[in-house]
Backbone as numpy.savetxt, mean C-alpha at the origin, in Angstrom:
# Nx Ny Nz CAx CAy CAz Cx Cy Cz
33.26 2.19 18.31 32.42 1.80 19.45 33.26 0.79 20.26
33.36 0.93 21.65 34.22 0.21 22.45 33.42 -1.10 22.97
32.09 -1.13 22.78 31.22 -2.18 23.21 30.14 -2.43 22.37
29.42 -3.62 22.43 28.29 -3.81 21.69 27.11 -2.82 21.99
26.97 -2.39 23.06 25.86 -1.43 23.51 26.20 -0.10 22.81
27.55 0.27 22.94 27.87 1.59 22.35 27.70 1.50 20.78
28.01 0.43 20.19 27.71 0.15 18.69 26.35 0.38 18.32
25.42 -0.11 19.18 23.92 -0.05 18.92 23.56 1.51 19.04
24.07 2.16 20.06 23.70 3.55 20.26 24.28 4.44 19.12
25.52 4.04 18.73 26.12 4.91 17.69 25.30 4.74 16.26
24.87 3.41 16.07 24.06 3.15 14.85 22.86 4.09 14.86
22.15 4.02 16.10 20.87 4.86 16.10 21.12 6.32 15.84
22.29 6.80 16.28 22.59 8.27 15.93 22.99 8.58 14.52
23.85 7.61 13.96 24.46 7.90 12.60 23.74 7.22 11.49
23.11 6.08 11.68 22.43 5.34 10.60 23.28 5.03 9.39
24.52 4.49 9.57 25.42 4.16 8.40 24.73 3.09 7.50
25.19 3.06 6.24 24.74 1.98 5.34 25.56 0.76 5.56
26.81 0.73 6.03 27.69 -0.41 6.22 28.13 -0.36 7.71
28.07 -1.47 8.34 28.54 -1.56 9.81 29.68 -2.73 9.78
30.92 -2.36 10.34 31.81 -3.28 10.49 31.83 -3.72 11.92
31.68 -4.96 12.13 31.37 -5.45 13.65 32.35 -6.53 14.02
32.98 -6.28 15.11 33.83 -7.25 15.75 32.85 -8.21 16.53
33.27 -9.56 16.80 32.42 -10.38 17.54 32.74 -10.16 19.01
33.99 -10.31 19.35 34.38 -10.29 20.80 34.51 -8.87 21.27
33.44 -8.29 22.03 33.45 -7.04 22.59 32.87 -7.15 24.09
33.31 -6.19 24.94 32.74 -6.17 26.29 31.19 -6.00 26.25
30.62 -6.73 27.24 29.14 -6.71 27.31 28.45 -7.41 26.20
27.59 -6.75 25.48 26.93 -7.37 24.35 27.93 -7.67 23.18
27.94 -8.96 22.78 28.76 -9.43 21.74 28.33 -8.87 20.40
29.21 -9.11 19.34 28.91 -8.56 18.01 27.67 -9.19 17.41
27.46 -10.50 17.54 26.19 -11.13 16.98 24.95 -10.57 17.56
24.96 -10.38 18.93 23.74 -9.78 19.52 23.52 -8.46 19.11
24.65 -7.72 18.95 24.50 -6.22 18.58 23.89 -6.24 17.16
24.33 -7.07 16.32 23.77 -7.14 14.95 22.25 -7.41 14.95
21.84 -8.38 15.78 20.46 -8.54 16.00 19.66 -7.40 16.40
20.18 -6.65 17.36 19.61 -5.38 17.85 19.50 -4.37 16.71
20.54 -4.23 16.08 20.61 -3.18 14.94 19.64 -3.53 13.81
19.51 -4.86 13.47 18.58 -5.25 12.50 17.14 -4.99 12.86
16.81 -4.99 14.17 15.46 -4.50 14.59 15.26 -3.09 14.32
16.28 -2.30 14.30 16.17 -0.88 13.92 16.05 -0.64 12.42
16.89 -1.42 11.68 16.96 -1.32 10.24 17.26 -2.54 9.55
16.50 -3.00 8.54 16.85 -4.22 7.79 17.79 -3.93 6.64
17.95 -2.67 6.30 18.66 -2.38 5.05 20.20 -2.31 5.21
20.64 -2.23 6.50 22.03 -2.06 6.72 22.91 -3.30 6.30
24.00 -3.10 5.86 24.97 -4.19 5.44 26.04 -4.35 6.54
26.31 -5.61 6.86 27.25 -5.98 7.90 28.44 -6.71 7.44
29.68 -6.34 7.99 30.87 -6.93 7.66 31.38 -7.34 9.11
31.51 -8.68 9.35 32.11 -9.11 10.63 33.58 -9.21 10.50
34.30 -8.61 11.47 35.78 -8.68 11.60 36.17 -9.35 12.80
36.76 -10.45 12.77 37.13 -11.22 14.00 38.34 -12.12 13.76
38.99 -12.37 14.89 40.05 -13.28 14.90 39.49 -14.69 15.21
38.26 -14.82 15.46 37.66 -16.15 15.85 37.10 -16.80 14.51
37.62 -17.94 14.36 37.44 -18.69 13.12 36.43 -19.83 13.46
35.72 -19.87 14.67 34.86 -20.96 15.05 33.61 -21.06 14.12
33.27 -22.20 13.84 32.15 -22.49 12.97 30.79 -21.81 13.40
30.59 -21.88 14.70 29.25 -21.27 15.26 29.10 -19.90 15.04
30.21 -19.14 15.02 30.19 -17.64 14.88 29.78 -17.47 13.41
30.54 -18.15 12.46 30.20 -17.99 10.97 28.79 -18.49 10.75
28.35 -19.55 11.41 27.02 -20.01 11.16 25.94 -18.92 11.62
26.15 -18.33 12.77 25.24 -17.34 13.33 25.16 -16.08 12.39
26.41 -15.80 11.82 26.49 -14.63 10.98 25.74 -14.87 9.69
25.93 -16.12 9.03 25.19 -16.41 7.81 23.64 -16.28 8.12
23.21 -16.96 9.38 21.67 -16.85 9.55 21.12 -15.46 9.65
22.03 -14.55 10.06 21.65 -13.16 10.27 21.66 -12.39 8.99
22.34 -13.00 7.94 22.42 -12.32 6.65 23.44 -11.34 6.59
24.56 -11.61 7.39 25.83 -10.85 7.22 26.36 -10.93 5.86
26.75 -9.81 5.29 27.31 -9.77 3.98 28.66 -10.43 3.69
29.59 -10.11 4.72 30.92 -10.55 4.60 31.53 -10.93 5.95
32.44 -11.89 5.96 33.13 -12.33 7.19 34.63 -12.29 6.94
35.30 -11.31 7.63 36.73 -11.12 7.37 37.53 -11.48 8.70
38.57 -12.26 8.52 39.37 -12.68 9.68 40.50 -11.77 9.90
40.84 -11.57 11.26 42.05 -10.81 11.45 43.25 -11.71 11.34
44.50 -11.23 11.06 44.77 -9.98 10.65 44.17 -9.50 9.33
43.74 -8.37 9.13 43.05 -7.90 7.97 44.02 -7.60 6.78
43.77 -8.16 5.66 44.44 -7.88 4.45 43.81 -6.67 3.85
44.68 -5.59 3.52 44.17 -4.28 3.18 43.49 -4.41 1.78
44.00 -5.22 0.89 43.46 -5.36 -0.38 42.11 -6.07 -0.29
42.06 -7.14 0.51 40.75 -7.93 0.57 39.78 -7.08 1.26
40.13 -6.23 2.22 39.21 -5.36 2.91 38.67 -4.30 1.95
39.47 -3.73 1.05 38.98 -2.75 0.05 38.05 -3.38 -0.90
38.39 -4.74 -1.34 37.52 -5.42 -2.31 36.11 -5.62 -1.73
36.16 -6.05 -0.42 34.83 -6.39 0.24 33.96 -5.15 0.34
34.55 -3.93 0.66 33.77 -2.76 0.78 33.37 -2.43 -0.67
34.05 -2.48 -1.66 33.70 -2.18 -3.05 32.58 -3.04 -3.57
32.62 -4.37 -3.15 31.49 -5.32 -3.49 30.15 -4.80 -2.88
30.26 -4.51 -1.50 29.07 -4.08 -0.81 28.37 -2.87 -1.42
29.37 -1.85 -1.73 28.90 -0.60 -2.28 28.28 -0.86 -3.63
28.72 -1.79 -4.45 28.13 -2.05 -5.73 26.72 -2.69 -5.47
26.66 -3.54 -4.40 25.40 -4.08 -4.00 24.28 -3.06 -3.55
24.81 -2.11 -2.76 23.94 -1.04 -2.30 23.36 -0.28 -3.47
24.39 0.08 -4.45 23.93 0.86 -5.59 22.90 0.10 -6.45
23.12 -1.23 -6.60 22.13 -2.00 -7.37 20.82 -2.09 -6.73
20.80 -2.28 -5.41 19.52 -2.24 -4.70 18.80 -0.94 -4.82
19.58 0.15 -4.75 18.97 1.42 -5.00 18.36 1.63 -6.23
19.14 1.18 -7.32 18.50 1.20 -8.69 17.23 0.38 -8.87
17.31 -0.78 -8.22 16.08 -1.65 -8.27 14.76 -0.89 -7.61
15.17 -0.42 -6.43 14.16 0.44 -5.59 13.55 1.50 -6.42
14.49 2.23 -7.06 14.02 3.31 -7.92 13.09 2.93 -9.05
13.50 1.85 -9.69 12.62 1.33 -10.80 11.29 0.87 -10.24
11.19 0.25 -8.97 9.92 -0.15 -8.44 9.10 1.13 -8.13
9.65 2.14 -7.66 9.01 3.40 -7.45 8.41 4.03 -8.75
9.25 3.97 -9.74 8.78 4.48 -10.98 7.73 3.67 -11.66
7.76 2.33 -11.51 6.70 1.44 -12.02 5.42 1.70 -11.13
5.56 1.80 -9.98 4.40 2.14 -9.04 3.76 3.54 -9.39
4.64 4.46 -9.71 4.04 5.75 -10.20 3.17 5.64 -11.53
3.79 4.84 -12.42 3.03 4.64 -13.72 1.76 3.90 -13.43
1.80 2.93 -12.52 0.56 2.22 -12.18 -0.48 3.13 -11.62
-0.02 3.97 -10.73 -0.87 4.81 -10.09 -1.64 5.73 -11.03
-1.01 6.11 -12.17 -1.59 6.99 -13.11 -2.63 6.14 -14.05
-2.21 4.80 -14.25 -3.12 4.05 -15.01 -4.36 3.48 -14.25
-4.12 3.26 -12.97 -5.20 2.67 -12.11 -6.53 3.36 -12.24
-6.60 4.61 -12.12 -7.95 5.27 -12.19 -8.62 5.03 -13.56
-7.80 5.02 -14.67 -8.34 4.72 -15.97 -8.99 3.34 -16.06
-8.26 2.37 -15.44 -8.73 1.00 -15.48 -10.07 0.93 -14.64
-10.06 1.71 -13.58 -11.24 1.53 -12.68 -12.38 2.24 -13.31
-12.19 3.38 -14.00 -13.25 3.98 -14.76 -13.88 3.00 -15.78
-12.94 2.33 -16.47 -13.46 1.39 -17.50 -14.24 0.27 -16.81
-13.83 -0.18 -15.79 -14.68 -1.28 -15.08 -16.04 -0.83 -14.71
-16.07 0.34 -14.08 -17.40 0.92 -13.74 -18.28 1.22 -14.97
-17.72 1.71 -16.06 -18.50 1.91 -17.25 -18.92 0.61 -17.85
-18.19 -0.51 -17.74 -18.60 -1.74 -18.30 -19.80 -2.24 -17.51
-19.93 -1.95 -16.16 -21.05 -2.38 -15.36 -22.18 -1.61 -15.68
-22.09 -0.36 -15.94 -23.20 0.56 -16.11 -23.77 0.42 -17.54
-22.89 0.30 -18.59 -23.32 0.36 -19.92 -23.44 -0.90 -20.69
-23.02 -2.00 -20.14 -22.93 -3.22 -20.91 -23.66 -4.24 -20.08
-24.80 -4.83 -20.64 -25.59 -5.78 -19.89 -24.85 -7.14 -19.91
-23.88 -7.41 -20.81 -23.19 -8.62 -20.75 -21.67 -8.35 -20.63
-21.23 -8.06 -19.43 -19.97 -7.57 -19.23 -19.02 -8.65 -18.57
-19.35 -9.94 -18.74 -18.59 -10.95 -18.09 -17.22 -11.08 -18.59
-16.98 -10.99 -19.93 -15.62 -11.08 -20.43 -14.81 -9.91 -19.87
-15.29 -8.71 -19.89 -14.61 -7.65 -19.37 -14.35 -7.71 -17.82
-15.42 -8.30 -17.16 -15.26 -8.43 -15.65 -14.02 -9.38 -15.40
-13.91 -10.37 -16.06 -12.70 -11.34 -15.78 -11.37 -10.59 -16.08
-11.40 -9.73 -17.09 -10.15 -9.19 -17.45 -9.81 -8.03 -16.47
-10.87 -7.27 -16.02 -10.68 -6.29 -15.12 -10.17 -6.80 -13.72
-10.77 -7.91 -13.36 -10.42 -8.46 -12.02 -9.01 -8.98 -12.13
-8.47 -9.29 -13.21 -7.05 -9.73 -13.27 -6.20 -8.52 -13.34
-6.51 -7.51 -14.10 -5.71 -6.33 -14.18 -5.68 -5.53 -12.85
-6.79 -5.54 -12.14 -6.87 -4.75 -10.90 -6.56 -5.61 -9.72
-6.23 -6.86 -9.92 -5.88 -7.77 -8.82 -6.97 -7.90 -7.79
-8.15 -8.06 -8.25 -9.34 -8.22 -7.29 -9.47 -9.72 -6.97
-9.33 -10.03 -5.69 -9.32 -11.40 -5.22 -10.79 -11.82 -4.88
-11.65 -11.00 -4.62 -12.95 -11.36 -4.16 -14.04 -11.31 -5.28
-14.90 -12.32 -5.25 -15.94 -12.47 -6.25 -17.22 -11.74 -6.00
-17.36 -11.18 -4.75 -18.58 -10.49 -4.38 -18.40 -9.09 -4.04
-19.46 -8.24 -4.07 -19.47 -6.93 -3.74 -20.73 -6.14 -3.92
-20.80 -4.96 -3.67 -21.92 -4.13 -3.84 -21.63 -2.75 -4.39
-22.67 -2.09 -4.94 -22.51 -0.68 -5.50 -22.91 0.30 -4.41
-22.14 1.35 -4.37 -22.47 2.51 -3.60 -22.56 3.68 -4.58
-23.70 4.47 -4.59 -23.78 5.61 -5.50 -23.74 6.81 -4.64
-22.84 7.70 -4.90 -22.67 8.96 -4.21 -23.07 10.11 -5.03
-24.05 10.88 -4.61 -24.54 12.02 -5.38 -24.25 13.34 -4.72
-23.87 14.32 -5.46 -23.65 15.66 -4.92 -24.59 16.65 -5.48
-25.06 17.56 -4.66 -26.02 18.54 -5.10 -26.42 19.61 -4.12
-27.46 20.40 -4.43 -27.87 21.33 -3.46 -29.34 21.00 -3.14
-29.83 21.29 -1.97 -31.09 21.05 -1.62 -31.31 19.85 -0.69
-32.45 19.78 0.00 -32.69 18.79 1.09 -33.45 17.50 0.48
-33.82 17.61 -0.82 -34.58 16.46 -1.42 -33.57 15.73 -2.31
-33.17 14.49 -1.90 -32.28 13.71 -2.61 -32.76 13.31 -4.04
-34.12 13.20 -4.19 -34.59 12.70 -5.44 -34.78 13.93 -6.48
-34.51 15.14 -5.95 -34.63 16.22 -6.92 -33.60 17.36 -6.58
-32.33 16.85 -6.58 -31.24 17.88 -6.33 -31.08 19.01 -7.26
-30.61 20.14 -6.79 -30.54 21.35 -7.59 -29.15 21.62 -8.01
-28.93 22.46 -9.01 -27.61 22.84 -9.40 -26.58 21.78 -9.63
-27.02 20.74 -10.37 -26.12 19.63 -10.62 -24.93 20.00 -11.38
-25.08 20.85 -12.30 -23.90 21.21 -13.11 -22.87 22.06 -12.29
-23.36 22.93 -11.54 -22.53 23.74 -10.68 -21.73 22.78 -9.61
-22.59 21.87 -9.07 -22.04 20.90 -8.25 -20.95 19.98 -8.83
-21.19 19.71 -10.11 -20.25 18.85 -10.84 -18.90 19.58 -11.03
-18.96 20.82 -11.31 -17.75 21.62 -11.40 -16.96 21.66 -10.05
-17.69 21.86 -9.00 -17.03 21.79 -7.69 -16.49 20.40 -7.28
-17.29 19.47 -7.71 -16.91 18.04 -7.45 -15.65 17.63 -8.24
-15.51 18.13 -9.46 -14.35 17.90 -10.24 -13.09 18.35 -9.65
-13.16 19.56 -9.07 -12.07 20.14 -8.45 -11.58 19.44 -7.24
-12.59 18.73 -6.51 -12.35 18.04 -5.33 -12.32 16.51 -5.53
-12.41 16.19 -6.84 -12.49 14.67 -7.06 -11.39 13.87 -6.39
-10.10 14.18 -6.68 -9.04 13.45 -6.13 -9.07 13.29 -4.71
-9.43 14.35 -3.98 -9.57 14.32 -2.56 -10.66 13.30 -2.14
-11.79 13.40 -2.96 -12.95 12.49 -2.71 -12.53 10.97 -2.98
-11.89 10.76 -3.96 -11.35 9.43 -4.40 -10.48 8.90 -3.31
-9.51 9.69 -2.80 -8.55 9.18 -1.78 -9.34 8.95 -0.46
-10.31 9.79 -0.20 -11.18 9.56 1.04 -11.92 8.24 1.06
-12.43 7.84 -0.15 -13.18 6.60 -0.18 -12.26 5.50 -0.17
-11.00 5.60 -0.94 -10.17 4.49 -0.97 -9.61 4.16 0.48
-9.40 5.27 1.31 -8.88 5.14 2.56 -9.95 4.33 3.47
-11.20 4.45 3.15 -12.13 3.79 4.02 -12.40 2.29 3.73
-12.10 1.94 2.47 -12.58 0.62 1.99 -11.82 0.17 0.86
-11.77 -1.22 0.54 -11.29 -1.69 -0.71 -12.32 -1.55 -1.73
-12.06 -0.71 -2.68 -13.07 -0.32 -3.73 -12.52 0.07 -5.11
-13.38 0.06 -6.07 -13.27 0.62 -7.37 -14.01 1.91 -7.48
-13.27 3.06 -7.62 -14.01 4.31 -7.68 -14.12 4.70 -9.12
-15.38 5.02 -9.49 -15.64 5.49 -10.86 -15.45 7.06 -11.11
-15.54 7.51 -12.20 -15.35 8.98 -12.43 -16.56 9.70 -11.94
-16.46 11.04 -11.88 -17.57 11.89 -11.56 -18.41 12.12 -12.86
-19.56 11.50 -12.88 -20.54 11.56 -14.06 -21.56 12.60 -13.66
-21.41 13.75 -14.20 -22.23 14.89 -13.78 -22.11 15.18 -12.35
-23.00 14.74 -11.49 -22.90 14.91 -10.06 -22.83 13.57 -9.28
-22.45 12.52 -9.94 -22.66 11.11 -9.43 -21.32 10.38 -9.50
-20.96 9.71 -8.49 -19.76 8.84 -8.44 -20.27 7.51 -8.10
-19.86 6.48 -8.94 -20.28 5.08 -8.61 -19.10 4.48 -8.06
-19.38 3.70 -7.03 -18.20 2.98 -6.21 -18.66 1.55 -6.05
-17.65 0.69 -6.46 -17.86 -0.79 -6.28 -17.01 -1.27 -5.02
-17.76 -1.67 -4.01 -16.94 -2.21 -2.84 -17.00 -3.69 -2.82
-15.83 -4.32 -2.95 -15.82 -5.82 -3.06 -15.47 -6.46 -1.69
-16.05 -7.55 -1.47 -15.93 -8.29 -0.10 -16.27 -9.68 -0.18
-16.18 -10.39 0.89 -16.63 -11.82 0.83 -18.24 -11.83 0.88
-18.73 -12.88 0.42 -20.16 -13.12 0.46 -20.65 -13.01 1.89
-21.58 -12.08 2.29 -21.98 -12.01 3.74 -22.76 -13.24 4.16
-22.52 -13.63 5.28 -23.21 -14.78 5.83 -24.63 -14.37 6.50
-24.58 -13.08 6.89 -25.80 -12.54 7.45 -26.15 -11.27 6.77
-27.26 -11.21 6.01 -27.64 -10.11 5.22 -27.85 -8.88 6.14
-28.45 -9.10 7.26 -28.73 -7.97 8.14 -27.45 -7.29 8.65
-26.54 -8.18 8.98 -25.29 -7.58 9.54 -24.54 -6.93 8.43
-24.52 -7.45 7.25 -23.98 -6.82 6.01 -24.49 -5.44 5.86
-25.79 -5.22 5.93 -26.46 -3.97 5.70 -26.11 -2.90 6.71
-25.96 -3.43 8.00 -25.54 -2.50 9.12 -24.10 -2.05 8.81
-23.23 -3.01 8.45 -21.84 -2.73 8.14 -21.79 -1.75 6.89
-22.62 -1.87 5.87 -22.49 -1.07 4.69 -23.01 0.38 5.04
-24.09 0.43 5.91 -24.60 1.71 6.32 -23.62 2.47 7.21
-22.86 1.74 8.08 -21.80 2.47 8.81 -20.63 2.91 7.95
-20.44 2.15 6.90 -19.32 2.69 5.99 -19.76 3.91 5.18
-21.06 3.86 4.72 -21.57 5.04 4.04 -21.66 6.24 4.86
-21.92 6.03 6.22 -22.02 7.30 7.11 -20.58 7.83 7.26
-19.69 6.86 7.32 -18.22 7.32 7.45 -17.70 8.08 6.20
-18.05 7.52 5.11 -17.70 8.21 3.86 -18.40 9.52 3.76
-19.67 9.61 4.05 -20.43 10.77 4.13 -19.85 11.83 4.97
-19.38 11.47 6.10 -18.68 12.50 7.07 -17.51 13.00 6.40
-16.69 12.16 5.89 -15.39 12.69 5.18 -15.72 13.59 4.01
-16.62 13.22 3.18 -16.95 13.96 1.88 -17.54 15.24 2.23
-18.23 15.36 3.31 -18.90 16.63 3.73 -17.91 17.71 4.16
-16.75 17.18 4.56 -15.67 18.08 4.99 -14.82 18.54 3.81
-14.93 17.73 2.64 -14.11 17.97 1.48 -14.85 19.05 0.47
-16.13 18.71 0.40 -17.06 19.56 -0.58 -18.12 20.21 0.27
-18.50 21.45 -0.26 -19.50 22.20 0.35 -20.93 21.87 -0.04
-21.05 20.80 -1.02 -22.29 20.42 -1.53 -22.95 19.37 -0.57
-24.26 19.20 -0.71 -24.89 18.16 -0.10 -24.49 16.77 -0.61
-24.31 15.82 0.30 -23.92 14.49 -0.11 -24.93 13.45 0.21
-25.34 12.64 -0.77 -26.28 11.57 -0.59 -25.74 10.26 -1.03
-26.00 9.26 -0.37 -25.42 7.91 -0.74 -26.51 6.87 -0.74
-26.51 6.06 -1.93 -27.38 4.95 -2.02 -26.61 3.75 -2.05
-27.17 2.58 -1.48 -26.42 1.29 -1.31 -27.23 0.25 -1.94
-26.57 -0.54 -2.80 -27.18 -1.72 -3.39 -26.78 -2.93 -2.54
-27.45 -4.11 -2.77 -27.22 -5.31 -2.13 -25.87 -5.97 -2.59
-25.37 -6.93 -1.87 -24.22 -7.66 -2.33 -24.56 -8.75 -3.10
-23.76 -8.87 -4.28 -23.99 -9.86 -5.28 -22.65 -10.49 -5.80
-22.70 -11.57 -6.58 -21.52 -12.02 -7.17 -21.30 -11.07 -8.36
-20.02 -11.04 -8.85 -19.64 -10.09 -9.77 -20.54 -9.91 -11.03
-21.06 -11.04 -11.49 -21.99 -11.04 -12.75 -23.20 -10.21 -12.52
-23.55 -9.93 -11.18 -24.72 -9.14 -11.00 -24.58 -7.85 -10.33
-23.36 -7.26 -10.43 -23.02 -5.88 -10.03 -24.07 -4.91 -10.62
-24.48 -5.03 -11.86 -25.37 -4.06 -12.41 -26.64 -4.09 -11.66
-27.11 -5.27 -11.10 -28.33 -5.26 -10.36 -28.20 -4.48 -9.01
-26.98 -4.59 -8.47 -26.83 -3.78 -7.20 -26.79 -2.32 -7.56
-26.29 -1.93 -8.79 -26.28 -0.54 -9.15 -27.77 -0.01 -9.34
-28.63 -0.80 -9.92 -29.98 -0.51 -10.18 -30.77 -0.27 -8.95
-30.38 -1.14 -7.89 -31.07 -0.99 -6.57 -30.72 0.37 -5.96
């Protein structure tokens, strides 16, 4: 690149992992070109090559996180060592990123099991406070309040007497992952398993200051979830909403 502007344009076209940047160039100087490139990508590694040994340039380069600063005339061996060091750094970062992805994949597999356990503890155990504390820690739940939403799938227009629950359960099992993702997309929640034709969802939030406004918000959320689930499954979808309580009373919200 013959200028700072051309350097920026070339970076956008080629997206290299390492950029060798001179400081003194026509138009946009090397430091400003680095700033512009960093706005495009924070992953790129920079080596400044310059005959200018002024402190301010070096200071600016350090502030920008430049990896190396090489002065002209360039020593071939030094230049080779610098590139080798940066390549090792890139490889190490890639390995760390890969491990993070693998860890996240493992967590994604374990997460539903933990969530199922939490829902079961609320439904089946009248004294679930010890488990509640453990689950909040494992699931990284920051809020102490929430409410239960019960989603039922079935056939018929009477929600208190739905038909073909077993058949609907089979259909629901096939669509469960899509249902789970749709709910998770709408709100911060713990989604239980499909139990026959019913899915219990815990939606955690701050203690509502106004009960009426909370109810309106909860109903709007339920309507939004209902709309999404109707497009996923061909069963009728009915949703019940409990009041918002502190965690020790989530079972009361479920009973409501």
